[in-house]
MIDRENFI-975574 format. One record per atom (N, C-alpha, C): residue number from 1; x, y, z; residue in one letter. Coordinates in Angstrom, 3 decimals. Atoms other than C-alpha are relative to their C-alpha. Example, Ala and Ser with C-alpha at 12.3 -4.5 7.8 and 13.67 -1.06 7.14 Angstrom:
1; 0.890; -1.190; 0.000; A
1; 12.300; -4.500; 7.800; A
1; 0.900; 1.200; 0.000; A
2; -0.820; -1.190; -0.060; S
2; 13.670; -1.060; 7.140; S
2; -0.770; 1.090; 0.730; S
END
This chain:
1; -0.239; -1.138; 0.877; X
1; -150.445; -53.942; -77.718; X
1; -1.244; 0.302; -0.824; X
2; 1.141; -0.394; 0.819; X
2; -153.052; -51.975; -79.642; X
2; 0.312; -0.197; -1.476; X
3; -0.177; 0.110; 1.446; X
3; -153.600; -52.579; -83.331; X
3; 0.476; 1.338; -0.540; X
4; -0.567; -1.210; 0.571; X
4; -151.611; -50.075; -85.356; X
4; 1.212; 0.513; 0.748; X
5; -1.179; -0.420; -0.755; X
5; -148.962; -49.672; -82.661; X
5; 1.257; -0.567; -0.648; X
6; -1.282; 0.469; 0.519; X
6; -145.325; -49.980; -83.697; X
6; 0.589; -1.032; 0.951; X
7; -0.646; 1.040; -0.800; X
7; -143.783; -53.218; -82.481; X
7; 1.451; 0.420; 0.207; X
8; -1.359; -0.503; -0.231; X
8; -140.495; -52.224; -80.815; X
8; 1.065; -0.957; -0.512; X
9; -1.149; 0.817; 0.370; X
9; -137.145; -53.436; -82.061; X
9; 0.549; -0.670; 1.260; X
10; -0.604; 0.684; -1.140; X
10; -135.375; -55.932; -79.837; X
10; 1.085; -0.937; -0.504; X
11; -0.994; 1.035; 0.288; X
11; -132.395; -58.255; -79.732; X
11; -0.380; -1.238; 0.795; X
12; 0.367; 1.241; -0.683; X
12; -132.791; -61.908; -78.792; X
12; 0.910; -1.121; -0.454; X
13; -0.626; 1.266; 0.365; X
13; -131.097; -65.255; -78.729; X
13; -1.103; -0.933; -0.483; X
14; 0.990; 0.911; 0.555; X
14; -132.909; -67.833; -80.843; X
14; 0.668; -1.321; -0.352; X
15; -0.524; 1.302; 0.427; X
15; -132.525; -71.410; -81.985; X
15; 0.742; 0.087; -1.321; X
16; -0.762; -0.236; 1.233; X
16; -131.121; -69.981; -85.263; X
16; 1.120; 1.008; 0.229; X
17; -1.048; -0.960; -0.299; X
17; -128.660; -67.695; -83.485; X
17; -0.570; 1.332; 0.443; X
18; 0.474; -1.310; -0.459; X
18; -128.841; -64.080; -82.240; X
18; -0.620; 0.796; -1.140; X
19; 0.639; -0.857; 0.997; X
19; -131.109; -61.618; -84.049; X
19; -0.242; 1.385; 0.578; X
20; 0.635; -1.280; -0.292; X
20; -132.033; -57.965; -84.063; X
20; -1.266; 0.013; -0.835; X
21; 1.283; 0.275; 0.625; X
21; -135.697; -58.036; -84.872; X
21; -0.206; 0.757; -1.306; X
22; 0.247; -0.776; 1.215; X
22; -135.926; -55.186; -87.407; X
22; 0.880; -0.478; -1.153; X
23; -0.877; 0.499; 1.056; X
23; -132.909; -56.478; -89.332; X
23; -0.477; -1.354; -0.507; X
24; 0.507; 1.324; 0.376; X
24; -134.303; -60.012; -89.296; X
24; -1.275; 0.125; -0.824; X
25; 1.283; -0.172; 0.674; X
25; -137.744; -58.790; -90.429; X
25; 0.175; 0.543; -1.412; X
26; -0.157; -0.617; 1.314; X
26; -136.492; -56.690; -93.335; X
26; -1.266; 0.705; -0.427; X
27; 1.219; -0.613; 0.528; X
27; -139.406; -55.615; -95.534; X
27; -1.130; -1.012; -0.134; X
28; 0.974; 1.084; 0.078; X
28; -141.506; -58.697; -94.891; X
28; -1.128; 0.172; 1.005; X
29; 0.994; 0.248; -1.030; X
29; -144.719; -59.464; -93.109; X
29; 0.577; -1.035; 0.953; X
30; -0.535; 0.916; -1.007; X
30; -144.171; -61.485; -89.959; X
30; -1.126; -0.509; 0.884; X
31; 0.850; 0.524; -1.064; X
31; -146.029; -63.768; -87.588; X
31; 0.895; -0.394; 1.158; X
32; -0.697; 0.347; -1.230; X
32; -144.735; -63.943; -84.031; X
32; -1.009; -0.728; 0.887; X
33; 0.947; 0.786; -0.806; X
33; -146.380; -66.690; -81.966; X
33; 0.705; -0.449; 1.272; X
34; -0.650; 0.201; -1.291; X
34; -145.643; -67.029; -78.273; X
34; -0.572; -1.210; 0.729; X
35; 0.356; 1.178; -0.787; X
35; -145.772; -69.912; -75.819; X
35; 0.464; 0.227; 1.428; X
36; -0.353; -0.282; -1.389; X
36; -145.725; -69.866; -72.011; X
36; 1.263; -0.704; 0.485; X
37; -1.175; 0.737; -0.473; X
37; -143.007; -72.501; -71.581; X
37; 0.265; -1.180; -0.917; X
38; -0.352; 1.215; 0.744; X
38; -141.163; -75.402; -73.195; X
38; -0.627; -1.224; 0.674; X
39; 0.476; 1.287; -0.506; X
39; -142.325; -78.993; -72.755; X
39; -1.420; 0.090; 0.559; X
40; 1.425; -0.063; -0.335; X
40; -146.005; -78.059; -72.543; X
40; -0.764; -0.640; -1.155; X
41; 0.595; 0.857; 1.036; X
41; -148.421; -80.309; -74.438; X
41; -0.634; 0.743; -1.170; X
42; 0.677; -0.707; 1.088; X
42; -150.555; -77.830; -76.399; X
42; 1.011; 0.730; -0.878; X
43; -1.028; -0.724; 0.757; X
43; -147.545; -75.733; -77.402; X
43; 0.770; -0.932; -0.925; X
44; -0.750; 0.956; 0.813; X
44; -145.733; -78.818; -78.680; X
44; -0.752; -0.326; -1.278; X
45; 0.795; 0.303; 1.200; X
45; -148.582; -79.670; -81.048; X
45; -0.081; 1.203; -0.926; X
46; 0.118; -1.207; 0.825; X
46; -148.858; -76.066; -82.232; X
46; 1.277; 0.267; -0.793; X
47; -1.261; -0.255; 0.686; X
47; -145.186; -75.627; -83.033; X
47; 0.243; -1.031; -1.100; X
48; -0.136; 1.036; 1.025; X
48; -145.215; -78.920; -84.917; X
48; -0.862; 0.321; -1.214; X
49; 0.879; -0.307; 1.131; X
49; -148.203; -77.903; -87.037; X
49; 0.468; 1.239; -0.747; X
50; -0.529; -1.186; 0.675; X
50; -146.729; -74.469; -87.752; X
50; 1.202; -0.370; -0.863; X
51; -1.159; 0.437; 0.788; X
51; -143.553; -76.195; -88.930; X
51; -0.457; -0.758; -1.243; X
52; 0.535; 0.734; 1.147; X
52; -145.543; -78.546; -91.173; X
52; -0.561; 0.940; -1.065; X
53; 0.658; -0.924; 0.923; X
53; -147.361; -75.579; -92.729; X
53; 0.879; 1.195; -0.337; X
54; -0.886; -1.147; 0.222; X
54; -144.309; -73.300; -92.970; X
54; 0.000; 0.443; -1.459; X
55; -0.004; -0.362; 1.432; X
55; -144.447; -73.448; -96.784; X
55; -1.148; 0.933; -0.333; X
56; 1.144; -0.878; 0.254; X
56; -147.857; -71.737; -96.647; X
56; 0.335; 1.444; 0.351; X
57; -0.409; -1.346; -0.385; X
57; -146.363; -68.757; -94.854; X
57; 1.078; 0.524; -0.945; X
58; -1.092; -0.406; 0.885; X
58; -143.272; -68.710; -97.075; X
58; -0.539; 0.483; -1.337; X
59; 0.509; -0.406; 1.322; X
59; -145.276; -68.524; -100.297; X
59; -0.771; 1.314; 0.063; X
60; 0.662; -1.290; -0.183; X
60; -147.132; -65.519; -98.864; X
60; 1.003; 1.105; 0.348; X
61; -1.013; -0.982; -0.354; X
61; -143.846; -63.794; -98.029; X
61; -0.044; 0.393; 1.461; X
62; 0.137; -0.277; -1.429; X
62; -144.481; -64.030; -94.276; X
62; 1.100; -0.735; 0.762; X
63; -1.029; 0.608; -0.827; X
63; -141.557; -64.643; -91.923; X
63; -0.621; -0.504; 1.302; X
64; 0.543; 0.633; -1.191; X
64; -142.219; -66.894; -88.923; X
64; 1.042; 0.033; 1.113; X
65; -0.898; 0.078; -1.147; X
65; -140.744; -66.655; -85.446; X
65; -0.806; -0.377; 1.236; X
66; 0.641; 0.428; -1.224; X
66; -141.717; -68.481; -82.275; X
66; 0.619; 0.680; 1.209; X
67; -0.463; -0.620; -1.242; X
67; -141.263; -67.368; -78.675; X
67; -0.405; -0.894; 1.164; X
68; 0.317; 0.727; -1.226; X
68; -141.085; -69.193; -75.355; X
68; 0.920; 0.487; 1.109; X
69; -0.736; -0.562; -1.138; X
69; -139.942; -68.176; -71.876; X
69; 0.935; -1.030; 0.625; X
70; -1.044; 0.915; -0.452; X
70; -137.083; -70.667; -71.631; X
70; 1.255; 0.272; -0.814; X
71; -1.300; -0.239; 0.620; X
71; -133.466; -70.890; -72.763; X
71; 0.112; -0.672; -1.362; X
72; -0.274; 0.656; 1.281; X
72; -132.087; -71.789; -76.185; X
72; 0.337; -1.470; 0.219; X
73; -0.367; 1.392; -0.270; X
73; -130.619; -74.949; -74.651; X
73; -1.242; -0.863; 0.204; X
74; 1.250; 0.745; -0.188; X
74; -134.079; -76.051; -73.511; X
74; -0.781; -0.098; -1.302; X
75; 0.704; 0.020; 1.290; X
75; -135.583; -75.069; -76.858; X
75; 0.530; -1.126; -0.892; X
76; -0.601; 0.984; 0.899; X
76; -133.144; -77.319; -78.708; X
76; -0.367; -1.427; 0.402; X
77; 0.454; 1.315; -0.449; X
77; -134.070; -80.319; -76.563; X
77; -1.483; -0.180; -0.322; X
78; 1.445; 0.034; 0.267; X
78; -137.770; -79.468; -76.916; X
78; -0.288; -0.264; -1.478; X
79; 0.215; 0.192; 1.438; X
79; -137.426; -79.390; -80.720; X
79; -0.053; -1.479; -0.376; X
80; 0.061; 1.436; 0.294; X
80; -136.835; -83.149; -80.656; X
80; -1.412; -0.531; 0.241; X
81; 1.383; 0.401; -0.269; X
81; -140.271; -83.618; -79.078; X
81; -0.946; 0.575; -1.050; X
82; 0.860; -0.647; 1.003; X
82; -141.852; -81.140; -81.493; X
82; 0.063; -0.761; -1.321; X
83; -0.162; 0.745; 1.249; X
83; -140.425; -83.040; -84.455; X
83; -0.774; -1.319; 0.015; X
84; 0.712; 1.275; -0.066; X
84; -142.072; -86.223; -83.205; X
84; -1.484; 0.154; -0.321; X
85; 1.395; -0.273; 0.328; X
85; -145.481; -84.563; -83.792; X
85; -0.165; 0.484; -1.440; X
86; 0.052; -0.558; 1.351; X
86; -144.601; -83.258; -87.259; X
86; 0.459; -1.029; -1.021; X
87; -0.371; 0.901; 1.089; X
87; -144.008; -84.870; -90.642; X
87; 0.805; 0.755; -1.051; X
88; -0.737; -0.487; 1.170; X
88; -141.486; -84.313; -93.406; X
88; 0.633; 1.385; 0.220; X
89; -0.678; -1.265; -0.263; X
89; -139.519; -81.487; -91.780; X
89; 1.430; -0.063; -0.504; X
90; -1.406; -0.024; 0.437; X
90; -136.132; -80.375; -93.173; X
90; 0.933; -0.172; 1.181; X
91; -0.999; 0.186; -1.062; X
91; -132.925; -80.919; -91.227; X
91; 0.037; 1.212; 0.919; X
92; 0.078; -1.209; -0.825; X
92; -133.018; -77.288; -90.070; X
92; -1.459; 0.334; 0.235; X
93; 1.381; -0.353; -0.330; X
93; -136.225; -76.424; -88.258; X
93; -0.359; 1.276; -0.746; X
94; 0.287; -1.065; 0.964; X
94; -138.100; -73.985; -90.541; X
94; -0.137; 1.410; 0.555; X
95; 0.063; -1.358; -0.541; X
95; -138.295; -71.035; -88.146; X
95; 0.733; 0.032; 1.350; X
96; -0.687; -0.119; -1.290; X
96; -136.385; -69.711; -85.112; X
96; -0.995; 0.117; 1.147; X
97; 0.781; -0.181; -1.229; X
97; -137.700; -69.767; -81.555; X
97; 0.807; 0.890; 0.942; X
98; -0.661; -0.964; -0.890; X
98; -136.837; -66.826; -79.312; X
98; 0.081; -0.570; 1.409; X
99; -0.169; 0.330; -1.417; X
99; -135.440; -67.514; -75.844; X
99; -0.253; 1.262; 0.824; X
100; 0.381; -1.170; -0.789; X
100; -137.014; -65.162; -73.283; X
100; -0.082; -0.391; 1.473; X
101; -0.020; 0.504; -1.382; X
101; -135.932; -66.512; -69.890; X
101; -0.432; 1.054; 1.019; X
102; 0.354; -1.065; -0.940; X
102; -136.381; -63.143; -68.182; X
102; -1.428; 0.495; -0.192; X
103; 1.363; -0.436; 0.352; X
103; -139.849; -62.670; -69.775; X
103; -0.044; 1.465; -0.400; X
104; -0.051; -1.426; 0.358; X
104; -138.687; -59.201; -70.811; X
104; -0.805; 0.282; -1.259; X
105; 0.727; -0.229; 1.247; X
105; -140.068; -59.535; -74.326; X
105; -1.489; -0.263; 0.173; X
106; 1.420; 0.284; -0.251; X
106; -143.335; -61.126; -73.155; X
106; -0.682; 1.193; 0.661; X
107; 0.555; -1.171; -0.675; X
107; -143.877; -58.114; -70.898; X
107; -0.059; 1.181; -0.960; X
108; -0.045; -1.147; 0.919; X
108; -142.818; -55.577; -73.554; X
108; -1.100; -0.071; -1.040; X
109; 1.038; 0.171; 1.016; X
109; -145.279; -57.021; -76.068; X
109; -1.364; -0.294; 0.610; X
110; 1.267; 0.159; -0.720; X
110; -147.996; -57.430; -73.411; X
110; -0.655; -1.355; -0.270; X
111; 0.509; 1.350; 0.261; X
111; -148.339; -61.174; -74.024; X
111; -0.180; -0.724; 1.337; X
112; 0.167; 0.469; -1.371; X
112; -149.636; -61.868; -70.505; X
112; -1.466; -0.312; 0.287; X
113; 1.341; 0.422; -0.388; X
113; -152.656; -63.483; -68.862; X
113; -0.223; 0.400; 1.452; X
114; 0.258; -0.486; -1.356; X
114; -154.009; -61.619; -65.815; X
114; -0.707; -1.038; 0.866; X
115; 0.769; 0.973; -0.778; X
115; -156.116; -64.618; -64.787; X
115; 0.863; -1.123; 0.562; X
116; -0.908; 1.032; -0.517; X
116; -153.106; -66.882; -64.176; X
116; 1.282; 0.663; 0.477; X
117; -1.161; -0.623; -0.625; X
117; -150.139; -66.072; -61.963; X
117; 1.089; -1.030; 0.274; X
118; -1.131; 0.835; -0.390; X
118; -146.686; -67.473; -61.332; X
118; 0.056; -0.101; 1.520; X
119; -0.167; 0.120; -1.449; X
119; -145.555; -68.531; -57.857; X
119; 0.406; 1.331; 0.629; X
120; -0.423; -1.322; -0.493; X
120; -144.073; -65.026; -57.535; X
120; -1.110; 1.035; -0.105; X
121; 1.125; -0.919; 0.115; X
121; -147.455; -63.467; -58.333; X
121; -0.062; 0.777; -1.291; X
122; -0.001; -0.703; 1.280; X
122; -146.624; -62.270; -61.868; X
122; -0.955; -0.676; -0.974; X
123; 0.835; 0.623; 1.020; X
123; -149.039; -62.813; -64.781; X
123; 0.821; -0.955; -0.866; X
124; -0.731; 0.944; 0.845; X
124; -148.053; -65.868; -66.800; X
124; -0.021; 0.489; -1.446; X
125; -0.013; -0.339; 1.422; X
125; -147.057; -65.451; -70.427; X
125; -1.070; -0.819; -0.699; X
126; 1.189; 0.558; 0.627; X
126; -149.896; -66.251; -72.776; X
126; 0.343; -0.548; -1.378; X
127; -0.136; 0.492; 1.372; X
127; -150.315; -68.094; -76.073; X
127; -0.562; 1.083; -0.919; X
128; 0.404; -1.149; 0.810; X
128; -150.392; -65.165; -78.513; X
128; 0.437; -0.172; -1.451; X
129; -0.372; -0.114; 1.413; X
129; -150.315; -64.565; -82.275; X
129; 0.018; 1.480; -0.342; X
130; -0.126; -1.392; 0.439; X
130; -149.027; -61.198; -83.516; X
130; 0.365; -0.004; -1.477; X
131; -0.294; -0.135; 1.426; X
131; -149.156; -60.395; -87.226; X
131; 0.455; 1.433; -0.239; X
132; -0.692; -1.282; 0.093; X
132; -146.800; -57.561; -88.073; X
132; 0.262; 0.311; -1.470; X
133; -0.177; -0.431; 1.385; X
133; -146.692; -55.605; -91.353; X
133; 1.437; 0.477; -0.226; X
134; -1.361; -0.472; 0.276; X
134; -143.487; -54.488; -93.117; X
134; 0.328; 1.356; 0.612; X
135; -0.260; -1.292; -0.648; X
135; -143.926; -51.031; -91.548; X
135; 0.185; -0.135; 1.511; X
136; -0.237; 0.319; -1.424; X
136; -143.408; -52.743; -88.130; X
136; -1.223; 0.222; 0.874; X
137; 1.196; -0.243; -0.796; X
137; -146.987; -52.047; -87.058; X
137; -0.792; -1.295; 0.193; X
138; 0.815; 1.170; -0.320; X
138; -149.195; -54.619; -85.376; X
138; -1.319; 0.100; -0.746; X
139; 1.218; -0.039; 0.795; X
139; -152.018; -55.464; -87.754; X
139; -1.090; -0.921; 0.527; X
140; 1.008; 0.895; -0.568; X
140; -153.734; -58.305; -85.916; X
140; 0.605; -0.743; 1.170; X
141; -0.456; 0.796; -1.134; X
141; -153.464; -60.058; -82.569; X
141; -1.078; -0.989; 0.395; X
142; 0.890; 1.021; -0.533; X
142; -155.011; -63.235; -81.213; X
142; 0.632; -0.499; 1.301; X
143; -0.476; 0.487; -1.289; X
143; -154.692; -64.280; -77.581; X
143; -0.824; -1.208; 0.423; X
144; 0.651; 1.242; -0.377; X
144; -155.470; -67.802; -76.436; X
144; 0.397; -0.359; 1.431; X
145; -0.392; 0.523; -1.309; X
145; -155.624; -69.206; -72.913; X
145; 0.865; -1.241; -0.179; X
146; -0.946; 1.099; 0.104; X
146; -153.110; -71.911; -72.158; X
146; -0.667; -1.356; -0.199; X
147; 0.737; 1.252; 0.189; X
147; -155.825; -74.561; -72.402; X
147; -0.397; -0.259; -1.442; X
148; 0.638; 0.068; 1.313; X
148; -156.744; -73.878; -76.039; X
148; 1.016; 0.212; -1.116; X
149; -0.933; -0.094; 1.111; X
149; -154.696; -74.569; -79.150; X
149; -0.538; 0.857; -1.135; X
150; 0.352; -0.877; 1.119; X
150; -154.675; -72.353; -82.219; X
150; -0.416; -0.785; -1.234; X
151; 0.401; 0.579; 1.266; X
151; -156.085; -73.013; -85.677; X
151; 0.840; 0.640; -1.103; X
152; -0.928; -0.554; 0.988; X
152; -153.441; -72.592; -88.394; X
152; -0.739; 0.476; -1.246; X
153; 0.771; -0.436; 1.172; X
153; -156.009; -72.376; -91.204; X
153; -0.584; 1.396; 0.220; X
154; 0.547; -1.324; -0.284; X
154; -157.615; -69.376; -89.494; X
154; 1.090; 1.061; -0.048; X
155; -1.110; -0.953; 0.065; X
155; -154.231; -67.683; -89.116; X
155; 0.337; 0.323; -1.453; X
156; -0.287; -0.228; 1.414; X
156; -153.543; -68.141; -92.832; X
156; -1.118; 0.807; -0.662; X
157; 1.142; -0.720; 0.579; X
157; -157.042; -66.892; -93.695; X
157; 0.080; 1.484; 0.311; X
158; -0.040; -1.418; -0.335; X
158; -156.619; -63.639; -91.782; X
158; 1.221; 0.683; -0.609; X
159; -1.150; -0.584; 0.693; X
159; -153.155; -63.103; -93.260; X
159; -0.371; 0.338; -1.439; X
160; 0.455; -0.285; 1.356; X
160; -154.687; -63.387; -96.740; X
160; -0.868; 1.250; -0.031; X
161; 0.875; -1.174; -0.052; X
161; -157.338; -60.846; -95.762; X
161; 0.794; 1.270; 0.261; X
162; -0.795; -1.184; -0.316; X
162; -154.826; -58.431; -94.236; X
162; 0.830; 0.459; -1.189; X
163; -0.854; -0.368; 1.124; X
163; -152.502; -58.544; -97.231; X
163; -0.822; 0.528; -1.165; X
164; 0.852; -0.440; 1.100; X
164; -155.350; -58.145; -99.708; X
164; -0.584; 1.381; 0.268; X
165; 0.617; -1.284; -0.309; X
165; -157.071; -55.273; -97.924; X
165; 1.033; 1.102; 0.231; X
166; -1.078; -0.985; -0.039; X
166; -153.704; -53.582; -97.437; X
166; 0.230; 0.586; -1.386; X
167; -0.333; -0.403; 1.366; X
167; -153.306; -53.419; -101.226; X
167; -1.193; 0.584; -0.741; X
168; 1.203; -0.403; 0.709; X
168; -156.895; -52.928; -102.383; X
168; -1.013; 0.582; 0.975; X
169; 0.981; -0.635; -0.876; X
169; -159.718; -50.818; -101.024; X
169; -1.275; -0.844; 0.059; X
170; 1.109; 0.926; -0.172; X
170; -161.950; -53.720; -100.143; X
170; 0.023; -0.505; 1.438; X
171; 0.078; 0.657; -1.300; X
171; -163.081; -55.552; -97.007; X
171; -0.469; -1.426; -0.230; X
172; 0.372; 1.406; 0.152; X
172; -163.612; -59.273; -96.443; X
172; -1.104; -0.349; 0.991; X
173; 1.120; 0.319; -0.889; X
173; -166.911; -60.575; -95.022; X
173; 0.273; -1.230; 0.853; X
174; -0.108; 1.129; -0.906; X
174; -167.502; -63.298; -92.464; X
174; 0.359; -1.284; -0.759; X
175; -0.411; 1.307; 0.526; X
175; -165.820; -66.659; -93.167; X
175; 0.650; 0.080; -1.376; X
176; -0.608; -0.162; 1.315; X
176; -164.149; -65.219; -96.294; X
176; 1.273; -0.831; -0.112; X
177; -1.273; 0.613; 0.357; X
177; -161.423; -67.269; -97.938; X
177; 0.359; 0.432; -1.410; X
178; -0.484; -0.472; 1.289; X
178; -159.321; -66.537; -101.012; X
178; -0.849; -0.558; -1.131; X
179; 0.852; 0.375; 1.117; X
179; -161.526; -66.561; -104.103; X
179; -1.456; 0.348; 0.211; X
180; 1.385; -0.399; -0.277; X
180; -164.775; -65.606; -102.363; X
180; -0.223; 1.453; -0.392; X
181; 0.334; -1.393; 0.257; X
181; -166.622; -62.382; -103.099; X
181; 0.540; 0.903; 1.102; X
182; -0.436; -1.042; -0.925; X
182; -165.286; -59.237; -101.485; X
182; -1.111; 1.021; 0.166; X
183; 0.922; -1.121; -0.144; X
183; -167.096; -56.143; -100.305; X
183; 0.749; 1.298; -0.228; X
184; -0.564; -1.324; 0.214; X
184; -166.476; -52.573; -101.375; X
184; -0.370; 0.856; 1.195; X
185; 0.246; -0.839; -1.172; X
185; -166.104; -50.249; -98.420; X
185; -0.357; 1.398; -0.466; X
186; 0.448; -1.334; 0.412; X
186; -168.213; -47.198; -99.296; X
186; -0.524; 0.789; 1.191; X
187; 0.446; -0.714; -1.188; X
187; -168.876; -46.159; -95.713; X
187; 0.843; 1.242; 0.210; X
188; -0.758; -1.207; -0.313; X
188; -167.792; -42.786; -94.419; X
188; 0.840; -0.237; 1.240; X
189; -0.841; 0.119; -1.183; X
189; -165.118; -42.288; -91.805; X
189; 1.256; -0.783; -0.279; X
190; -1.275; 0.671; 0.196; X
190; -161.711; -43.843; -91.282; X
190; -0.161; -1.491; -0.204; X
191; -0.004; 1.446; 0.234; X
191; -161.007; -47.350; -92.523; X
191; 1.429; -0.440; -0.221; X
192; -1.363; 0.497; 0.150; X
192; -157.874; -49.464; -92.419; X
192; 0.387; -0.078; -1.466; X
193; -0.333; 0.184; 1.403; X
193; -158.108; -50.171; -96.138; X
193; -0.375; 1.221; -0.837; X
194; 0.408; -1.171; 0.758; X
194; -159.505; -46.784; -97.140; X
194; -1.372; -0.209; -0.608; X
195; 1.328; 0.124; 0.581; X
195; -163.001; -46.078; -98.395; X
195; 0.040; 0.315; -1.478; X
196; 0.114; -0.227; 1.433; X
196; -164.078; -46.062; -101.999; X
196; -1.210; 0.899; -0.241; X
197; 1.160; -0.850; 0.295; X
197; -166.250; -43.117; -103.098; X
197; -0.982; -0.736; -0.903; X
198; 1.003; 0.723; 0.788; X
198; -169.521; -44.391; -104.533; X
198; 0.149; 0.280; -1.501; X
199; -0.133; -0.353; 1.416; X
199; -168.853; -42.540; -107.777; X
199; 1.121; -0.767; -0.680; X
200; -1.148; 0.705; 0.564; X
200; -165.638; -44.537; -108.236; X
200; -0.258; -1.492; -0.186; X
201; 0.305; 1.425; 0.076; X
201; -167.359; -47.931; -108.075; X
201; -0.758; -0.286; -1.297; X
202; 0.711; 0.343; 1.235; X
202; -168.247; -49.320; -111.539; X
202; -1.250; -0.817; 0.319; X
203; 1.250; 0.660; -0.370; X
203; -171.897; -50.276; -111.205; X
203; -0.122; -1.391; -0.605; X
204; 0.117; 1.310; 0.625; X
204; -171.544; -53.210; -113.627; X
204; 0.930; -1.031; 0.615; X
205; -0.915; 0.927; -0.658; X
205; -168.878; -54.771; -111.395; X
205; -0.373; -0.234; 1.460; X
206; 0.372; 0.070; -1.410; X
206; -170.716; -54.521; -108.084; X
206; -1.459; -0.415; 0.123; X
207; 1.375; 0.388; -0.324; X
207; -173.814; -56.215; -106.704; X
207; -0.380; 0.662; 1.318; X
208; 0.488; -0.634; -1.212; X
208; -175.709; -54.064; -104.214; X
208; -1.075; -0.881; 0.615; X
209; 0.944; 0.877; -0.692; X
209; -177.519; -56.221; -101.665; X
209; -1.101; 0.858; 0.617; X
210; 1.130; -0.754; -0.532; X
210; -180.984; -54.943; -100.822; X
210; -0.198; -0.344; 1.468; X
211; 0.142; 0.179; -1.437; X
211; -181.324; -54.446; -97.062; X
211; -1.327; 0.587; 0.475; X
212; 1.271; -0.528; -0.504; X
212; -184.514; -53.895; -95.024; X
212; 0.064; 1.478; 0.360; X
213; -0.124; -1.414; -0.354; X
213; -183.152; -50.516; -93.907; X
213; -0.110; 0.914; -1.210; X
214; -0.012; -0.811; 1.206; X
214; -183.063; -49.362; -97.533; X
214; 1.341; 0.642; -0.287; X
215; -1.332; -0.577; 0.187; X
215; -179.411; -48.340; -97.133; X
215; 0.856; -0.930; -0.854; X
216; -0.788; 0.804; 0.954; X
216; -177.083; -49.493; -99.931; X
216; 1.452; -0.075; 0.457; X
217; -1.360; 0.050; -0.532; X
217; -174.040; -50.252; -97.805; X
217; 0.651; -1.367; -0.156; X
218; -0.570; 1.322; 0.233; X
218; -173.579; -53.953; -98.569; X
218; 0.172; -0.167; -1.501; X
219; -0.279; 0.018; 1.430; X
219; -171.874; -54.050; -101.967; X
219; 1.097; -1.028; -0.261; X
220; -0.921; 1.099; 0.250; X
220; -170.211; -57.235; -103.194; X
220; 0.670; 0.167; -1.353; X
221; -0.720; -0.018; 1.263; X
221; -167.588; -57.537; -105.912; X
221; 0.876; -1.233; -0.087; X
222; -0.892; 1.130; 0.217; X
222; -165.399; -60.229; -107.418; X
222; 1.380; 0.523; -0.369; X
223; -1.322; -0.396; 0.421; X
223; -161.728; -60.201; -108.236; X
223; 0.715; -1.190; -0.607; X
224; -0.844; 1.048; 0.571; X
224; -159.186; -62.137; -110.235; X
224; 1.096; -0.326; 0.992; X
225; -1.054; 0.364; -0.927; X
225; -156.766; -64.093; -108.113; X
225; 0.710; -1.251; -0.490; X
226; -0.821; 1.154; 0.368; X
226; -154.018; -66.654; -108.473; X
226; 0.615; -0.578; 1.259; X
227; -0.384; 0.656; -1.251; X
227; -153.897; -68.242; -105.009; X
227; 0.909; 0.841; 0.885; X
228; -0.842; -0.851; -0.832; X
228; -152.118; -65.267; -103.511; X
228; -0.580; 1.403; 0.030; X
229; 0.542; -1.356; -0.054; X
229; -153.334; -61.882; -102.246; X
229; 0.845; 1.016; -0.739; X
230; -0.860; -0.957; 0.694; X
230; -150.359; -60.227; -103.970; X
230; -0.268; 0.036; -1.499; X
231; 0.251; 0.030; 1.436; X
231; -151.673; -61.183; -107.438; X
231; -1.436; 0.386; -0.335; X
232; 1.408; -0.303; 0.228; X
232; -155.265; -59.981; -107.025; X
232; -0.170; 1.316; -0.750; X
233; 0.417; -1.239; 0.633; X
233; -156.849; -57.376; -109.264; X
233; -1.381; 0.345; 0.539; X
234; 1.200; -0.437; -0.688; X
234; -159.696; -55.296; -107.894; X
234; -1.274; -0.397; -0.742; X
235; 1.251; 0.250; 0.704; X
235; -162.353; -55.487; -110.587; X
235; 0.144; -1.212; -0.906; X
236; 0.014; 1.185; 0.841; X
236; -163.166; -58.783; -112.232; X
236; -0.366; 0.407; -1.430; X
237; 0.267; -0.383; 1.389; X
237; -163.071; -58.504; -116.020; X
237; -1.013; -0.940; -0.628; X
END
């Protein structure tokens, strides 16, 4: 799916019972992370780590939902293995896992790998991360081959950036983490977070980085934060 596209509504059976996606999502951000099949080694470690770090997503107001192309019955057996890789999990697993035996949802969301095929010749389902905003639009996607596990810290980092730049007209530079300097987007043309007219930028709150080109397009600023992108203020006092 392309960024900005509306993620379609769907119904599904999950390890927490049946859901209709839009009703389940409500007005929250969401991370949907897919897996090619149950009882696969990399997926088992990933689901365990996501469960361990579920509190990080909860405090950001992000709902979590997994996906795998097997049945709920298989998922429930698999959860016992997943728990063996995790620590200090509650009695109820912290997020549901969608059952997609027909691969209908994997196909609808384009979570497929053209380089690997099933015995029937169909593309296998891929290890994907979809971050969905409350307006149901896809804001970020990451696709991993089945050989390579994900990095949960990076997922949390980009969620912080997405939520912050959704609220404020700023952009985050390379390797940014919460508390680092931001950049003011004063470029022309469309921008996801919106551009800031140069006249609207308080000069005493912005550092313009001198570039060899002589163009003043790299402009850094600070902000007040309290460990959450929802509590940030644009200009540091």
